[in-house]
C-alpha positions in Angstrom: 0.2 -0.2 -0.1 1.2 3.4 -0.8 1.6 5.6 2.2 -0.7 8.5 2.0 0.9 12.3 2.3 1.7 13.3 5.7 -1.0 15.1 7.6 -0.8 16.2 11.2 -4.1 16.1 13.4 -4.4 17.1 16.9 -7.0 18.7 19.2 -7.4 20.8 22.4 -10.0 21.0 24.8 -11.6 24.3 25.6 -12.5 23.3 29.3 -10.7 26.2 31.1 -7.8 28.6 31.0 -4.8 27.3 29.0 -1.8 26.9 30.9 2.0 26.0 30.7 1.4 22.3 30.5 -0.9 23.1 27.6 2.0 25.3 25.9 5.0 23.2 26.4 3.0 19.7 26.1 1.2 20.5 22.8 0.9 24.2 21.5 4.5 25.0 21.1 4.8 21.7 19.1 1.8 22.4 17.0 2.9 25.6 16.1 6.4 24.5 15.0 5.0 21.6 12.9 3.1 23.9 10.8 6.8 25.0 9.1 7.6 21.3 8.6 4.1 20.5 7.3 2.8 23.6 5.9 -0.9 23.1 4.7 -0.7 19.7 6.3 -1.8 20.5 10.0 -5.3 20.1 11.1 -5.8 21.7 14.8 -9.5 21.5 16.0 -10.8 22.9 19.3 -12.7 20.1 20.7 -15.9 21.6 21.9 -17.9 18.3 21.8 -15.1 16.5 24.2 -15.5 19.2 26.5 -19.2 18.5 27.1 -18.2 15.6 29.5 -17.1 18.2 32.0 -18.5 21.6 30.9 -22.1 22.5 31.9 -22.1 26.1 31.3 -22.8 27.2 27.7 -21.6 30.6 27.9 -18.4 29.6 29.7 -17.9 26.9 26.9 -18.3 29.7 24.2 -16.0 31.8 26.0 -13.4 28.9 26.3 -13.6 28.1 22.6 -13.0 31.7 21.7 -10.0 31.8 24.0 -8.3 28.9 22.8 -8.7 30.3 19.1 -7.1 33.5 20.3 -4.2 32.0 22.3 -3.3 29.9 19.3 -3.3 32.6 16.8 -1.3 34.9 19.4 1.2 32.3 19.9 2.0 32.1 16.2 -0.3 29.7 14.3 -0.5 30.9 10.6 -4.0 30.1 9.2 -2.2 29.9 5.8 0.0 26.9 7.0 -2.3 25.2 9.5 -6.0 25.0 10.1 -7.8 26.0 13.2 -11.5 25.0 13.6 -14.1 24.0 15.9 -14.7 20.4 16.2 -18.5 21.0 16.1 -18.2 22.9 12.7 -17.5 19.5 11.1 -20.4 17.1 11.6 -19.3 14.5 9.7 -17.2 13.6 12.6 -19.9 12.7 14.7 -21.4 10.5 12.2 -18.4 8.7 11.4 -18.0 8.0 15.2 -21.1 6.2 15.2 -20.0 4.0 12.5 -16.8 3.3 14.3 -18.7 2.7 17.4 -20.5 -0.2 15.8 -17.4 -2.1 15.2 -15.5 -1.3 18.5 -15.6 -3.9 21.4 -16.7 -3.0 24.7 -13.4 -4.2 26.1 -11.3 -2.1 24.1 -13.0 1.1 25.7 -12.9 -0.6 29.2 -9.1 -0.7 29.1 -8.8 3.0 28.5 -6.2 4.4 31.2 -7.9 8.0 30.9 -11.2 6.7 31.8 -10.1 4.6 34.8 -8.1 7.3 36.3 -11.0 10.0 35.8 -13.4 7.5 37.6 -10.6 6.8 40.4 -10.6 10.8 41.0 -14.2 10.8 41.6 -15.5 12.3 38.2 -19.2 10.8 37.8 -19.1 8.4 34.6 -21.1 9.0 31.6 -21.5 7.5 28.3 -19.8 10.3 26.8 -16.9 9.8 29.0 -16.9 6.1 28.3 -17.1 6.3 24.7 -14.7 9.3 24.3 -11.9 7.3 22.8 -14.4 6.7 19.8 -15.0 10.5 19.0 -11.2 10.7 19.4 -10.7 8.2 16.9 -13.2 9.6 14.3 -11.6 13.0 14.9 -8.3 11.5 13.7 -9.6 9.4 11.0 -12.1 11.8 9.4 -9.0 13.6 8.0 -6.6 10.9 6.9 -4.4 11.9 9.5 -1.1 10.3 9.4 0.6 11.9 12.3 -0.8 12.7 15.9 1.3 14.7 18.2 0.8 13.7 21.8 1.9 13.3 25.0 2.9 9.9 26.8 -0.5 9.9 28.3 -2.2 10.0 25.4 -0.7 7.5 23.3 -3.1 4.6 24.2 -5.9 6.8 22.7 -3.8 6.6 19.4 -3.3 2.9 19.7 -7.0 2.6 20.0 -7.7 4.6 17.1 -5.3 2.4 15.1 -7.3 -0.7 16.5 -10.6 0.9 15.4 -9.3 1.7 12.0 -8.4 -2.1 11.5 -11.6 -3.1 12.7 -13.6 -1.2 10.5 -11.4 -1.9 7.3 -11.7 -5.4 8.1 -15.3 -5.5 9.0 -16.3 -3.8 5.7 -13.4 -5.7 3.5 -11.4 -2.8 2.5 -9.0 -3.4 -0.5 -5.5 -3.8 1.2 -4.1 -1.0 -1.0 -7.0 1.2 -0.4 -8.3 1.3 3.3 -11.5 3.3 4.1 -9.7 4.6 7.1 -6.1 5.5 7.2 -3.9 4.1 10.1 -2.2 7.0 12.1 1.1 6.9 13.9 2.1 8.5 17.3 4.3 11.9 17.1 5.6 12.2 20.5 5.7 15.6 22.3 9.2 16.7 23.1 8.1 18.0 26.6 5.9 14.9 27.6 5.8 16.2 31.3 5.2 19.7 32.8 4.7 19.7 36.7 2.1 21.6 38.3 2.4 23.9 41.4 1.7 20.7 43.6 4.2 18.5 41.7 1.6 16.4 39.9 1.4 16.8 36.0 -0.2 20.3 35.4 -3.6 19.9 34.8 -6.7 21.9 35.2 -8.5 18.7 37.0 -6.1 19.3 39.7 -6.2 23.0 39.8 -2.4 23.1 39.9 -1.7 25.2 36.8 0.0 28.7 35.7 -1.9 30.3 33.1 -0.2 31.1 29.9 -0.9 34.6 29.8 -1.0 35.2 33.7 1.1 38.4 34.6 2.0 40.7 37.5 0.6 40.0 41.0 -1.6 37.2 39.9 1.3 35.3 38.3 3.6 35.7 41.4 0.7 34.7 43.8 0.5 31.4 41.6 4.1 30.9 41.6 4.6 31.5 45.1 2.3 28.3 45.7 4.8 26.1 44.0 5.5 23.5 46.4 9.1 23.0 47.7 10.8 21.5 50.6 12.3 23.1 53.8 15.9 23.8 52.6 17.0 26.9 54.3 18.2 29.9 52.3 22.0 29.7 51.4 22.0 25.8 51.5 22.4 23.7 48.6 19.2 22.8 46.8 18.0 19.5 45.3 17.6 20.6 41.7 16.2 17.3 40.3 13.7 17.2 43.0 12.4 20.7 42.5 9.3 22.0 40.9 10.6 25.5 40.4 13.9 24.1 38.8 11.8 21.7 36.4 9.5 24.5 35.2 12.3 27.2 35.2 14.2 24.9 32.7 11.5 24.9 30.0 12.5 28.5 29.5 16.2 28.3 29.6 18.7 26.9 26.9 21.3 24.4 27.8 24.1 26.7 29.2 21.6 28.6 31.3 20.1 25.4 32.6 23.8 24.3 33.6 24.4 27.6 35.1 21.3 27.5 37.1 22.0 23.9 38.5 25.2 25.2 39.6 23.6 27.8 41.5 21.3 25.3 43.1 24.4 23.0 44.0 26.3 26.1 45.8 23.0 27.6 47.3 24.4 31.1 46.2 24.6 33.2 43.1 27.0 35.7 42.5 28.4 35.6 46.3 24.9 35.9 47.8 22.7 33.2 49.4 20.3 31.8 46.8 16.9 30.1 47.8 13.6 29.0 46.5 12.2 32.6 46.7 14.8 33.7 44.3 14.1 30.9 41.9 10.4 31.8 41.9 11.1 35.4 41.2 13.4 34.2 38.2 10.5 32.1 36.9 7.9 34.8 36.9 10.2 37.1 35.2 11.0 34.3 32.5 7.3 33.6 32.0 6.5 37.4 31.5 9.2 38.1 29.0 8.5 34.8 27.2 5.0 35.5 26.5 5.1 39.3 26.3 4.9 39.6 22.5 2.0 36.9 22.2 0.4 38.9 25.0 0.2 42.0 22.8 -1.2 40.2 19.9 -3.8 38.5 22.2 -4.9 41.8 23.3 -5.4 42.9 19.5 -7.0 39.7 18.7 -9.6 40.0 21.7 -10.5 43.3 20.1 -11.1 41.9 16.8 -13.4 39.0 17.4 -14.5 39.1 13.7 -11.1 38.2 12.3 -10.8 35.2 14.7 -14.4 34.0 13.7 -13.2 34.3 10.0 -10.1 32.1 10.6 -12.3 29.5 12.2 -15.0 29.5 9.4 -12.2 29.3 6.7 -10.4 26.3 8.3 -13.7 24.7 8.9 -14.7 24.9 5.4 -11.5 23.1 4.2 -11.5 20.5 6.9 -15.0 19.7 6.0 -14.3 18.9 2.6 -11.4 16.3 3.7 -14.0 14.7 6.4 -16.6 14.5 3.8 -14.8 12.5 1.4 -13.9 10.1 4.4 -17.5 9.8 5.1 -18.6 9.1 2.1 -16.1 6.4 1.5 -17.4 4.8 4.8 -21.0 5.2 3.9 -20.3 3.3 0.7 -18.7 0.7 2.6 -21.4 0.1 5.1 -24.2 0.4 2.6 -25.6 3.6 4.0 -25.4 5.0 0.4 
């Protein structure tokens, strides 16, 4: 079988304020990939997925707008990558039903994400249980070949591979022309970003640092980062320090080595150095790193029509691809 041209597909949930975990774990990679695969990057805002947790319609609409503005402010180029609402491509939900009809319950019951959420007290719903099916449809509708994810999402891509295989086999797809294209994982270069409590940064744990936080609000959030009780001026354990881990994301190799020496000495430029100094450095780095994007974000917020136009144009192009996939699957199943 001839491998189809590379196409990148990823989504992000509009379930709250985007944070450093979203940026380093996904968004930064998405922005970088548009240069490597111009015209072949499809990024959707997963508003249907957000319904598993969000019950406030105004909040959902506001979150969708904020995700779109954030991506554009951080450098997404609408001429090189598509950015659209999941719900603007209804072909995906029809495809999800077709895929669900050939997916075994056992496959969904093994989903780590579902089991983890239930263990954390989230009320189970059919939507939460069948989340991997909709995710598979999101990927397969666009003939995606590469799916950038963190390690915790690899299983979902593997489940998508299984679902594509089951569908193709169930409806006797020709070996050289499968109805659904099998995607491959593209691992994020930053698979783990710690939150202020040391766990993986996540809105679910309320341990995040928002991308565009600044001033007093940012310093207050950083001040809550959990550290040990090492006294000021004593050597600090860099490898066990959440502040060091976060700071490292903003430093180049030489700067990280210099900071590690500072931690080991418990001093910098002859003066005692402690966690308070490290937290101050982190706040300064965050503000500086996102300064230009913050200005672009303000301009985009003042021009909602521009943002909506990007979403609409991208959705139109995405629908054309999804429609072709759906028509293949309709013919394969006998729906048409």
